[in-house]
NUKENU-816549 format. One record per residue: x, y, z of N, C-alpha, C, O in turn. Coordinates in steps of 0.1 Angstrom, whole numbers, plus 5000, padded with zeros to 4 digits. Layout:
<recs>
+------+------+------+------+------+------+------+------+------+------+------+------+
!  n.x !  n.y !  n.z ! ca.x ! ca.y ! ca.z !  c.x !  c.y !  c.z !  o.x !  o.y !  o.z !
+------+------+------+------+------+------+------+------+------+------+------+------+
!    X !    Y !    Z !    X !    Y !    Z !    X !    Y !    Z !    X !    Y !    Z !
...
+------+------+------+------+------+------+------+------+------+------+------+------+
</recs>
This chain:
<recs>
+------+------+------+------+------+------+------+------+------+------+------+------+
!  n.x !  n.y !  n.z ! ca.x ! ca.y ! ca.z !  c.x !  c.y !  c.z !  o.x !  o.y !  o.z !
+------+------+------+------+------+------+------+------+------+------+------+------+
! 7103 ! 9210 ! 4762 ! 7110 ! 9211 ! 4775 ! 7125 ! 9207 ! 4773 ! 7134 ! 9213 ! 4779 !
! 7127 ! 9196 ! 4766 ! 7140 ! 9191 ! 4764 ! 7149 ! 9202 ! 4756 ! 7161 ! 9203 ! 4760 !
! 7143 ! 9208 ! 4746 ! 7150 ! 9218 ! 4739 ! 7153 ! 9230 ! 4747 ! 7164 ! 9237 ! 4746 !
! 7144 ! 9233 ! 4756 ! 7146 ! 9245 ! 4766 ! 7158 ! 9242 ! 4775 ! 7165 ! 9251 ! 4778 !
! 7159 ! 9229 ! 4779 ! 7170 ! 9226 ! 4788 ! 7184 ! 9228 ! 4781 ! 7193 ! 9231 ! 4788 !
! 7184 ! 9226 ! 4768 ! 7196 ! 9227 ! 4760 ! 7198 ! 9242 ! 4754 ! 7208 ! 9245 ! 4748 !
! 7187 ! 9250 ! 4756 ! 7187 ! 9263 ! 4751 ! 7188 ! 9264 ! 4736 ! 7196 ! 9271 ! 4730 !
! 7180 ! 9255 ! 4729 ! 7180 ! 9255 ! 4715 ! 7165 ! 9256 ! 4710 ! 7156 ! 9253 ! 4718 !
! 7163 ! 9259 ! 4698 ! 7150 ! 9260 ! 4692 ! 7149 ! 9251 ! 4680 ! 7159 ! 9244 ! 4676 !
! 7137 ! 9250 ! 4674 ! 7135 ! 9242 ! 4662 ! 7143 ! 9248 ! 4650 ! 7147 ! 9241 ! 4641 !
! 7146 ! 9261 ! 4651 ! 7153 ! 9268 ! 4640 ! 7168 ! 9263 ! 4640 ! 7175 ! 9264 ! 4630 !
! 7173 ! 9257 ! 4651 ! 7186 ! 9252 ! 4651 ! 7187 ! 9239 ! 4643 ! 7198 ! 9234 ! 4641 !
! 7176 ! 9233 ! 4639 ! 7175 ! 9221 ! 4631 ! 7182 ! 9209 ! 4637 ! 7190 ! 9202 ! 4630 !
! 7180 ! 9207 ! 4649 ! 7185 ! 9195 ! 4656 ! 7173 ! 9185 ! 4658 ! 7162 ! 9189 ! 4662 !
! 7175 ! 9173 ! 4654 ! 7164 ! 9163 ! 4655 ! 7163 ! 9158 ! 4670 ! 7171 ! 9160 ! 4678 !
! 7151 ! 9152 ! 4673 ! 7148 ! 9148 ! 4686 ! 7157 ! 9138 ! 4692 ! 7160 ! 9138 ! 4704 !
! 7162 ! 9129 ! 4684 ! 7171 ! 9119 ! 4688 ! 7184 ! 9125 ! 4693 ! 7190 ! 9121 ! 4703 !
! 7189 ! 9135 ! 4686 ! 7201 ! 9143 ! 4690 ! 7199 ! 9149 ! 4703 ! 7208 ! 9149 ! 4712 !
! 7187 ! 9156 ! 4705 ! 7184 ! 9163 ! 4718 ! 7184 ! 9153 ! 4729 ! 7189 ! 9155 ! 4740 !
! 7177 ! 9141 ! 4727 ! 7176 ! 9131 ! 4738 ! 7190 ! 9125 ! 4741 ! 7193 ! 9121 ! 4753 !
! 7199 ! 9124 ! 4731 ! 7212 ! 9119 ! 4734 ! 7220 ! 9129 ! 4743 ! 7227 ! 9124 ! 4752 !
! 7218 ! 9141 ! 4740 ! 7226 ! 9151 ! 4748 ! 7221 ! 9152 ! 4763 ! 7228 ! 9153 ! 4772 !
! 7207 ! 9150 ! 4764 ! 7202 ! 9151 ! 4778 ! 7203 ! 9138 ! 4785 ! 7203 ! 9138 ! 4797 !
! 7204 ! 9127 ! 4777 ! 7204 ! 9114 ! 4783 ! 7191 ! 9110 ! 4791 ! 7191 ! 9105 ! 4802 !
! 7180 ! 9113 ! 4784 ! 7167 ! 9110 ! 4789 ! 7162 ! 9098 ! 4783 ! 7163 ! 9096 ! 4771 !
! 7156 ! 9089 ! 4791 ! 7150 ! 9076 ! 4785 ! 7136 ! 9079 ! 4780 ! 7129 ! 9088 ! 4784 !
! 7132 ! 9071 ! 4771 ! 7119 ! 9072 ! 4765 ! 7108 ! 9068 ! 4775 ! 7109 ! 9057 ! 4781 !
! 7098 ! 9076 ! 4778 ! 7089 ! 9073 ! 4788 ! 7080 ! 9061 ! 4785 ! 7077 ! 9053 ! 4793 !
! 7076 ! 9060 ! 4772 ! 7068 ! 9049 ! 4768 ! 7075 ! 9036 ! 4769 ! 7069 ! 9026 ! 4774 !
! 7088 ! 9036 ! 4766 ! 7096 ! 9024 ! 4767 ! 7097 ! 9020 ! 4782 ! 7096 ! 9008 ! 4785 !
! 7099 ! 9029 ! 4790 ! 7100 ! 9027 ! 4805 ! 7087 ! 9021 ! 4810 ! 7087 ! 9012 ! 4818 !
! 7076 ! 9027 ! 4805 ! 7063 ! 9022 ! 4810 ! 7060 ! 9008 ! 4806 ! 7055 ! 9000 ! 4814 !
! 7064 ! 9004 ! 4794 ! 7062 ! 8991 ! 4789 ! 7071 ! 8981 ! 4796 ! 7066 ! 8970 ! 4799 !
! 7083 ! 8985 ! 4799 ! 7092 ! 8976 ! 4806 ! 7087 ! 8974 ! 4821 ! 7088 ! 8963 ! 4826 !
! 7082 ! 8985 ! 4827 ! 7076 ! 8983 ! 4840 ! 7064 ! 8974 ! 4841 ! 7063 ! 8966 ! 4850 !
! 7056 ! 8975 ! 4831 ! 7044 ! 8966 ! 4830 ! 7049 ! 8952 ! 4829 ! 7043 ! 8943 ! 4835 !
! 7059 ! 8950 ! 4820 ! 7064 ! 8936 ! 4818 ! 7069 ! 8930 ! 4831 ! 7066 ! 8918 ! 4834 !
! 7077 ! 8937 ! 4838 ! 7083 ! 8932 ! 4851 ! 7072 ! 8929 ! 4861 ! 7072 ! 8920 ! 4869 !
! 7062 ! 8939 ! 4862 ! 7051 ! 8937 ! 4872 ! 7043 ! 8924 ! 4868 ! 7040 ! 8917 ! 4877 !
! 7039 ! 8922 ! 4856 ! 7032 ! 8911 ! 4852 ! 7039 ! 8898 ! 4854 ! 7034 ! 8888 ! 4859 !
! 7052 ! 8898 ! 4852 ! 7060 ! 8886 ! 4854 ! 7061 ! 8883 ! 4869 ! 7060 ! 8871 ! 4873 !
! 7062 ! 8893 ! 4877 ! 7062 ! 8891 ! 4892 ! 7049 ! 8886 ! 4897 ! 7049 ! 8876 ! 4905 !
! 7038 ! 8892 ! 4893 ! 7025 ! 8888 ! 4898 ! 7021 ! 8874 ! 4893 ! 7015 ! 8867 ! 4900 !
! 7025 ! 8870 ! 4881 ! 7021 ! 8857 ! 4876 ! 7029 ! 8846 ! 4883 ! 7025 ! 8834 ! 4882 !
! 7040 ! 8849 ! 4890 ! 7048 ! 8839 ! 4897 ! 7042 ! 8838 ! 4912 ! 7047 ! 8829 ! 4919 !
! 7033 ! 8846 ! 4916 ! 7027 ! 8845 ! 4929 ! 7019 ! 8832 ! 4930 ! 7011 ! 8828 ! 4921 !
! 7021 ! 8825 ! 4941 ! 7014 ! 8812 ! 4943 ! 7001 ! 8812 ! 4950 ! 6992 ! 8804 ! 4947 !
! 6999 ! 8821 ! 4959 ! 6987 ! 8822 ! 4967 ! 6976 ! 8829 ! 4959 ! 6979 ! 8834 ! 4948 !
! 6965 ! 8830 ! 4965 ! 6953 ! 8836 ! 4958 ! 6951 ! 8850 ! 4961 ! 6940 ! 8854 ! 4966 !
! 6961 ! 8859 ! 4958 ! 6960 ! 8873 ! 4960 ! 6951 ! 8879 ! 4949 ! 6949 ! 8874 ! 4939 !
! 6946 ! 8891 ! 4952 ! 6937 ! 8898 ! 4943 ! 6944 ! 8902 ! 4930 ! 6938 ! 8903 ! 4920 !
! 6957 ! 8905 ! 4931 ! 6965 ! 8909 ! 4919 ! 6965 ! 8898 ! 4909 ! 6964 ! 8900 ! 4897 !
! 6967 ! 8886 ! 4914 ! 6968 ! 8874 ! 4905 ! 6954 ! 8872 ! 4899 ! 6952 ! 8868 ! 4887 !
! 6944 ! 8873 ! 4907 ! 6930 ! 8871 ! 4902 ! 6926 ! 8882 ! 4892 ! 6918 ! 8879 ! 4883 !
! 6931 ! 8894 ! 4893 ! 6928 ! 8904 ! 4883 ! 6934 ! 8900 ! 4869 ! 6928 ! 8903 ! 4859 !
! 6946 ! 8895 ! 4869 ! 6952 ! 8891 ! 4856 ! 6944 ! 8880 ! 4849 ! 6942 ! 8881 ! 4837 !
! 6939 ! 8870 ! 4857 ! 6933 ! 8859 ! 4851 ! 6917 ! 8861 ! 4850 ! 6911 ! 8852 ! 4844 !
! 6912 ! 8871 ! 4855 ! 6897 ! 8873 ! 4856 ! 6892 ! 8876 ! 4842 ! 6897 ! 8884 ! 4834 !
! 6880 ! 8870 ! 4840 ! 6873 ! 8873 ! 4828 ! 6858 ! 8877 ! 4832 ! 6853 ! 8870 ! 4841 !
! 6853 ! 8887 ! 4827 ! 6839 ! 8891 ! 4832 ! 6829 ! 8880 ! 4828 ! 6830 ! 8874 ! 4817 !
! 6819 ! 8879 ! 4836 ! 6809 ! 8868 ! 4834 ! 6801 ! 8871 ! 4821 ! 6802 ! 8865 ! 4811 !
! 6792 ! 8880 ! 4823 ! 6783 ! 8884 ! 4811 ! 6784 ! 8899 ! 4810 ! 6781 ! 8907 ! 4819 !
! 6788 ! 8903 ! 4798 ! 6789 ! 8917 ! 4796 ! 6780 ! 8921 ! 4784 ! 6778 ! 8913 ! 4775 !
! 6774 ! 8932 ! 4786 ! 6765 ! 8937 ! 4775 ! 6775 ! 8941 ! 4763 ! 6785 ! 8948 ! 4765 !
! 6771 ! 8936 ! 4751 ! 6780 ! 8939 ! 4740 ! 6776 ! 8953 ! 4734 ! 6764 ! 8955 ! 4730 !
! 6785 ! 8961 ! 4733 ! 6783 ! 8975 ! 4728 ! 6786 ! 8975 ! 4713 ! 6793 ! 8966 ! 4708 !
! 6780 ! 8984 ! 4706 ! 6782 ! 8984 ! 4691 ! 6795 ! 8991 ! 4688 ! 6799 ! 8991 ! 4676 !
! 6802 ! 8997 ! 4697 ! 6814 ! 9004 ! 4694 ! 6826 ! 8994 ! 4695 ! 6825 ! 8982 ! 4699 !
! 6838 ! 8999 ! 4691 ! 6850 ! 8991 ! 4691 ! 6853 ! 8988 ! 4706 ! 6852 ! 8997 ! 4714 !
! 6857 ! 8975 ! 4709 ! 6860 ! 8972 ! 4723 ! 6872 ! 8979 ! 4728 ! 6882 ! 8981 ! 4720 !
! 6872 ! 8983 ! 4741 ! 6883 ! 8990 ! 4747 ! 6895 ! 8981 ! 4747 ! 6894 ! 8969 ! 4749 !
! 6907 ! 8986 ! 4746 ! 6919 ! 8978 ! 4746 ! 6923 ! 8976 ! 4761 ! 6925 ! 8986 ! 4768 !
! 6925 ! 8964 ! 4764 ! 6930 ! 8961 ! 4778 ! 6945 ! 8960 ! 4778 ! 6951 ! 8959 ! 4768 !
! 6950 ! 8962 ! 4790 ! 6965 ! 8962 ! 4792 ! 6971 ! 8948 ! 4788 ! 6982 ! 8948 ! 4784 !
! 6963 ! 8938 ! 4791 ! 6969 ! 8924 ! 4788 ! 6968 ! 8921 ! 4773 ! 6974 ! 8911 ! 4769 !
! 6961 ! 8929 ! 4765 ! 6960 ! 8926 ! 4751 ! 6974 ! 8928 ! 4744 ! 6977 ! 8921 ! 4735 !
! 6982 ! 8937 ! 4749 ! 6996 ! 8938 ! 4744 ! 7004 ! 8925 ! 4746 ! 7011 ! 8921 ! 4737 !
! 7002 ! 8919 ! 4758 ! 7009 ! 8907 ! 4761 ! 7004 ! 8896 ! 4752 ! 7012 ! 8888 ! 4747 !
! 6991 ! 8895 ! 4750 ! 6985 ! 8884 ! 4742 ! 6990 ! 8886 ! 4727 ! 6992 ! 8876 ! 4721 !
! 6991 ! 8898 ! 4723 ! 6995 ! 8901 ! 4709 ! 7010 ! 8897 ! 4707 ! 7014 ! 8891 ! 4697 !
! 7018 ! 8899 ! 4718 ! 7032 ! 8896 ! 4717 ! 7034 ! 8881 ! 4717 ! 7042 ! 8876 ! 4709 !
! 7027 ! 8874 ! 4725 ! 7029 ! 8859 ! 4726 ! 7022 ! 8851 ! 4716 ! 7025 ! 8840 ! 4713 !
! 7011 ! 8857 ! 4710 ! 7004 ! 8851 ! 4699 ! 6999 ! 8837 ! 4702 ! 7003 ! 8827 ! 4695 !
! 6991 ! 8835 ! 4712 ! 6985 ! 8822 ! 4714 ! 6992 ! 8814 ! 4725 ! 6985 ! 8805 ! 4731 !
! 7004 ! 8816 ! 4728 ! 7010 ! 8808 ! 4739 ! 7006 ! 8814 ! 4752 ! 7002 ! 8825 ! 4753 !
! 7006 ! 8805 ! 4762 ! 7002 ! 8809 ! 4775 ! 7013 ! 8816 ! 4782 ! 7022 ! 8810 ! 4787 !
! 7013 ! 8829 ! 4783 ! 7024 ! 8837 ! 4788 ! 7025 ! 8836 ! 4803 ! 7036 ! 8838 ! 4809 !
! 7014 ! 8832 ! 4810 ! 7015 ! 8830 ! 4824 ! 7025 ! 8819 ! 4828 ! 7032 ! 8819 ! 4838 !
! 7025 ! 8808 ! 4819 ! 7034 ! 8797 ! 4822 ! 7049 ! 8801 ! 4819 ! 7058 ! 8797 ! 4826 !
! 7051 ! 8809 ! 4808 ! 7064 ! 8813 ! 4804 ! 7070 ! 8823 ! 4815 ! 7082 ! 8823 ! 4817 !
! 7061 ! 8830 ! 4822 ! 7066 ! 8840 ! 4832 ! 7072 ! 8832 ! 4844 ! 7079 ! 8839 ! 4852 !
! 7069 ! 8820 ! 4846 ! 7074 ! 8812 ! 4857 ! 7089 ! 8811 ! 4856 ! 7096 ! 8810 ! 4866 !
! 7095 ! 8811 ! 4844 ! 7109 ! 8810 ! 4841 ! 7115 ! 8824 ! 4841 ! 7113 ! 8831 ! 4830 !
! 7121 ! 8829 ! 4851 ! 7126 ! 8843 ! 4852 ! 7136 ! 8846 ! 4841 ! 7135 ! 8857 ! 4835 !
! 7145 ! 8837 ! 4838 ! 7155 ! 8841 ! 4828 ! 7149 ! 8843 ! 4814 ! 7152 ! 8852 ! 4807 !
! 7140 ! 8834 ! 4810 ! 7133 ! 8835 ! 4797 ! 7125 ! 8848 ! 4797 ! 7124 ! 8855 ! 4786 !
! 7118 ! 8851 ! 4808 ! 7110 ! 8863 ! 4809 ! 7118 ! 8876 ! 4807 ! 7114 ! 8885 ! 4800 !
! 7130 ! 8876 ! 4813 ! 7139 ! 8888 ! 4812 ! 7144 ! 8889 ! 4798 ! 7146 ! 8901 ! 4794 !
! 7146 ! 8878 ! 4791 ! 7151 ! 8879 ! 4777 ! 7141 ! 8886 ! 4768 ! 7144 ! 8894 ! 4760 !
! 7128 ! 8882 ! 4771 ! 7118 ! 8888 ! 4762 ! 7114 ! 8902 ! 4766 ! 7107 ! 8909 ! 4759 !
! 7118 ! 8907 ! 4778 ! 7115 ! 8920 ! 4783 ! 7120 ! 8931 ! 4774 ! 7113 ! 8941 ! 4771 !
! 7132 ! 8930 ! 4770 ! 7139 ! 8940 ! 4761 ! 7132 ! 8940 ! 4748 ! 7130 ! 8951 ! 4742 !
! 7128 ! 8929 ! 4742 ! 7122 ! 8929 ! 4729 ! 7108 ! 8935 ! 4730 ! 7104 ! 8942 ! 4721 !
! 7101 ! 8932 ! 4741 ! 7087 ! 8937 ! 4743 ! 7088 ! 8952 ! 4745 ! 7079 ! 8959 ! 4740 !
! 7098 ! 8958 ! 4751 ! 7098 ! 8972 ! 4754 ! 7101 ! 8980 ! 4741 ! 7097 ! 8992 ! 4741 !
! 7107 ! 8974 ! 4731 ! 7110 ! 8981 ! 4719 ! 7098 ! 8980 ! 4710 ! 7098 ! 8985 ! 4699 !
+------+------+------+------+------+------+------+------+------+------+------+------+
</recs>
């Protein structure tokens, strides 16, 4: 679609980064990760007992263990990034959270 917007084909031998530079389109995956980061930071700063905060901290009681690989949860990315630190506490500091947002999105 992006190449069609510029009226070029693969035969013109232009790389994708060049095409995106010309169109000035942001990467959708990067935008999605940045949006997730800001949402999680916002929700973890909520003080009352709303369902969104309960969803972040909820762990299922007893689950049947399947023989297949476990499904990847959205918070697994955050746990991998912070590697053992409690990211809910770090999210309380807005400035520190915003500094890590750019690193996480890349």
